[in-house]
VOBA-1610 file (N, C-alpha, C; in pm, whole numbers, padded with zeros to 5 digits, always signed):
BEGIN
Unk+05293+13980+10052Unk+05412+13997+09975Unk+05473+13860+09947Unk+05509+13831+09824Unk+05558+13699+09785Unk+05709+13690+09785Unk+05756+13568+09781Unk+05899+13543+09771Unk+05943+13565+09627Unk+06058+13621+09610Unk+06117+13637+09477Unk+06248+13560+09479Unk+06264+13472+09383Unk+06382+13388+09380Unk+06499+13462+09316Unk+06607+13474+09391Unk+06730+13534+09341Unk+06844+13437+09368Unk+06943+13442+09286Unk+07062+13360+09306Unk+07184+13450+09300Unk+07280+13422+09387Unk+07405+13497+09386Unk+07510+13411+09318Unk+07562+13460+09209Unk+07664+13388+09136Unk+07796+13395+09210Unk+07890+13309+09174Unk+08022+13310+09238Unk+08092+13444+09220Unk+08055+13516+09118Unk+08116+13647+09095Unk+08057+13754+09187Unk+07950+13718+09260Unk+07885+13813+09348Unk+07767+13883+09284Unk+07743+13855+09156Unk+07629+13916+09087Unk+07501+13849+09131Unk+07396+13926+09141Unk+07265+13873+09178Unk+07181+13865+09051Unk+07121+13746+09027Unk+07034+13731+08911Unk+06895+13691+08957Unk+06795+13734+08884Unk+06656+13699+08912Unk+06630+13562+08855Unk+06585+13468+08940Unk+06561+13331+08896Unk+06422+13312+08837Unk+06342+13417+08830Unk+06205+13403+08781Unk+06201+13366+08633Unk+06312+13385+08560Unk+06312+13347+08420Unk+06343+13198+08403Unk+06381+13128+08509Unk+06402+12984+08505Unk+06275+12916+08554Unk+06234+12812+08485Unk+06112+12742+08523Unk+06141+12634+08627Unk+06249+12558+08609Unk+06286+12451+08700Unk+06429+12469+08748Unk+06454+12432+08874Unk+06588+12439+08929Unk+06619+12310+09004Unk+06747+12282+09023Unk+06794+12162+09092Unk+06793+12187+09243Unk+06802+12081+09325Unk+06803+12098+09471Unk+06913+12193+09521Unk+07030+12190+09461Unk+07139+12280+09503Unk+07099+12426+09482Unk+07025+12454+09374Unk+06978+12590+09350Unk+06878+12633+09457Unk+06792+12540+09499Unk+06696+12569+09607Unk+06773+12603+09735Unk+06880+12528+09761Unk+06962+12557+09879Unk+07024+12696+09869Unk+07075+12732+09753Unk+07137+12863+09735Unk+07036+12976+09747Unk+06917+12954+09696Unk+06817+13061+09692Unk+06745+13076+09827Unk+06697+12964+09883Unk+06610+12969+10000Unk+06677+12922+10129Unk+06804+12883+10122Unk+06879+12835+10239Unk+06816+12712+10303Unk+06759+12625+10220Unk+06705+12497+10266Unk+06805+12391+10220Unk+06866+12322+10313Unk+06973+12229+10279Unk+06925+12118+10187Unk+07015+12071+10102Unk+06986+11961+10011Unk+06944+11837+10089Unk+07008+11813+10204Unk+06974+11697+10286Unk+06831+11709+10341Unk+06788+11830+10375Unk+06651+11852+10421Unk+06553+11824+10308Unk+06584+11870+10188Unk+06498+11844+10073Unk+06486+11694+10047Unk+06598+11622+10061Unk+06598+11478+10041Unk+06509+11409+10144Unk+06520+11447+10270Unk+06436+11388+10376Unk+06289+11417+10351Unk+06260+11537+10303Unk+06121+11572+10273Unk+06066+11486+10160Unk+06148+11463+10057Unk+06103+11378+09946Unk+06080+11235+09993Unk+06170+11183+10076Unk+06155+11047+10127Unk+06032+11034+10216Unk+06002+11139+10292Unk+05886+11139+10381Unk+05758+11181+10313Unk+05767+11215+10185Unk+05652+11256+10104Unk+05581+11379+10161Unk+05661+11478+10202Unk+05609+11608+10245Unk+05707+11715+10201Unk+05673+11838+10220Unk+05764+11947+10187Unk+05739+12005+10049Unk+05843+12064+09994Unk+05832+12135+09867Unk+05792+12040+09753Unk+05704+12086+09664Unk+05667+12004+09548Unk+05784+11991+09451Unk+05800+11872+09394Unk+05911+11846+09302Unk+05866+11755+09189Unk+05950+11744+09088Unk+05926+11658+08973Unk+06052+11576+08947Unk+06034+11451+08906Unk+06148+11367+08868Unk+06140+11343+08719Unk+06249+11374+08649Unk+06256+11360+08504Unk+06355+11248+08471Unk+06317+11161+08380Unk+06408+11056+08335Unk+06410+10933+08421Unk+06309+10913+08505Unk+06303+10794+08591Unk+06215+10690+08524Unk+06261+10565+08522Unk+06182+10458+08466Unk+06055+10436+08548Unk+05948+10397+08482Unk+05822+10373+08553Unk+05839+10261+08655Unk+05768+10274+08765Unk+05768+10176+08874Unk+05905+10160+08939Unk+05988+10261+08929Unk+06120+10261+08994Unk+06127+10377+09092Unk+06201+10358+09198Unk+06218+10464+09298Unk+06355+10528+09293Unk+06436+10488+09196Unk+06572+10540+09187Unk+06598+10593+09047Unk+06694+10683+09039Unk+06734+10738+08911Unk+06653+10861+08874Unk+06694+10925+08769Unk+06626+11045+08724Unk+06686+11171+08785Unk+06637+11282+08736Unk+06683+11413+08781Unk+06570+11479+08858Unk+06599+11527+08978Unk+06499+11593+09061Unk+06501+11741+09031Unk+06384+11795+08998Unk+06370+11936+08965Unk+06258+11998+09047Unk+06276+12123+09083Unk+06175+12200+09155Unk+06125+12311+09065Unk+05994+12320+09049Unk+05932+12427+08971Unk+05936+12554+09057Unk+05998+12658+09007Unk+06016+12782+09083Unk+05881+12841+09124Unk+05784+12841+09034Unk+05652+12897+09065Unk+05583+12817+09175Unk+05590+12683+09169Unk+05527+12599+09270Unk+05594+12615+09407Unk+05727+12628+09407Unk+05799+12648+09533Unk+05759+12782+09594Unk+05753+12887+09513Unk+05711+13018+09565Unk+05568+13012+09619Unk+05479+12945+09547Unk+05340+12931+09594Unk+05335+12855+09726Unk+05412+12748+09737Unk+05415+12668+09860Unk+05465+12752+09977Unk+05574+12823+09955Unk+05630+12904+10064Unk+05536+13017+10104Unk+05467+13075+10007Unk+05372+13182+10040Unk+05252+13127+10115Unk+05209+13008+10080Unk+05091+12948+10142Unk+05122+12891+10280Unk+05231+12815+10290Unk+05264+12745+10414Unk+05355+12826+10505Unk+05437+12910+10449Unk+05534+12986+10528Unk+05662+12907+10544Unk+05771+12975+10563Unk+05902+12910+10572Unk+05917+12829+10700Unk+05851+12867+10808Unk+05872+12798+10936Unk+05822+12654+10933Unk+05735+12618+10839Unk+05684+12481+10835Unk+05780+12385+10767Unk+05889+12435+10711Unk+05981+12349+10638Unk+06076+12273+10730Unk+06096+12319+10851Unk+06201+12259+10935Unk+06143+12186+11052
//
């Protein structure tokens, strides 16, 4: 059984995130309860959830927007399991 990404809006409504292709780290925290700080440490350590950086200059380690592909995150969690993230 796979993970299904849902988000709870401030109004309390639940929406299916499967129609979104990419989400920001805060959305990952809201959906999967993985803290933004944990995601940052994983990126710095070059492990954890797969991500993409958009708008970063070549040969630079700073700047840009960090995005997580919802399908890749679901595949990672299904393959590795949630317990390997912490």
